[in-house]
Residue, then its C-alpha position, 0 to 999 in steps of 0.5 A: m777429162a771433162r772435170k779437169r777442163h771445168s777446173d781449168d775454166r774455173s781457174r781462168r775465170i777466177g784469174l780474170i776476176v782478180l786481174a779486173a779487180c786489180a785494174a779497177v784499183a790501179i787505174p784510179v791510183l794511176i790517174v791520181l798519180f799522173s794528176l799530181a805529177g802534172k801539178s807538181a811539174s807546173p812552175w806556178f803555185g796558183q791556178y795559172d791561165a796562159e790565155n789572155h783574158p782581160a780583167y774587168n775594168f772596174s771604176l770604183t772609189d778608194q779610201n781617199g775618195k778618188t776614182v780608181r779604174l783597173q786601167d790605172l794599175r797597168g804596169q803593176v801586178a794587182l792582187l784582187s779580193f772581195g769582202f767587207t770590213r765587218c768580216p770576222n775571220i776570212c777577210p782579215t786572214t786574207l789581207g794579213n796573208l797578202a800583207a805577208v806576201y807583200r813584205k816578202l817581195p823586194p822593194g822593186a817588186q813591191e813598187h809594181t804590186k798592188v793589193v786591192f780589196v773590194s768591199v761588197d758591203e753597202r755599209d762600207t764607205p771610203a772612211s771606213l775603208k780608210e780606217y780598215v785597210p791601212f791596218f794591214n798595209e799603208q799601200f793597200i787599196g780599199l774600194t767601194g761604190p754603188p751597189a749596182d757597180l759592186g755587183t757588176t764587178a763581182r759578177a765579172y770576176g766570178a765572185f759571189f756574195r749574199k747578205a745574211d739574215a740580220v741578227g735580232s731586231d737590228k736590220s743593219d746588223y748582218m753578215i755577208d757570205h762571200s767567195t774567198y778567191v784572190h785574183l792575180i791580174d798581170p801588168d797588162g790587165n789580164l787575169r793570170v793566176l787564181y788562189r784559193f783561200e787555203q793557199l794564201p798562207e803559202t806566202d813564199k810561193i805566192a811571192d814567187d808567182i808575182l816575181r815570175v809574172l813580173g819577170t816574164r813580162a820584163a823578159a818579153k820586152q827585151p830585144 
């Protein structure tokens, strides 16, 4: 009798161990599934922020030598990125994708959308930006300014950049490591959507986000 009770207890322990093992596997899987379900339920492709966080009102110089402030872009969606004109891959890929996004917008939406490229390289001048930025689209804005202003602007948007070591003996021959996010600023000047670099090829989805921002604002103004 004692031997049977011992056998039953052993069976129960084994059963509990198996159940615990199943739960250990199932719970993380369920967490991932719920997380994916939540993401798929969002109408936004990028990381959307429903709170009103005013974007930093920079004051920099464009490729035509004119001062541009963020407040000058009120009433328009601004797609803001940081980089430099000598960037071999990240920046041209980013601007190429944003040019494709721009082309997918209807003319009315294009009139209310600005792509803004801020160079964090002190070697870049309005002249070099004027040669570089229109290659992607004539309507794009390239910005530069004093290093202190560029640093303040980058930090305000959570952007990172760092001058790499020079190549060889030429101290002016260097690259810049920098963050690759694109910020969507809504027509009221609020940081609204953030895109990772790997999301940028999804140009249709980014265009949909822009139209949603413009449409939401228009709908909010209706009586």
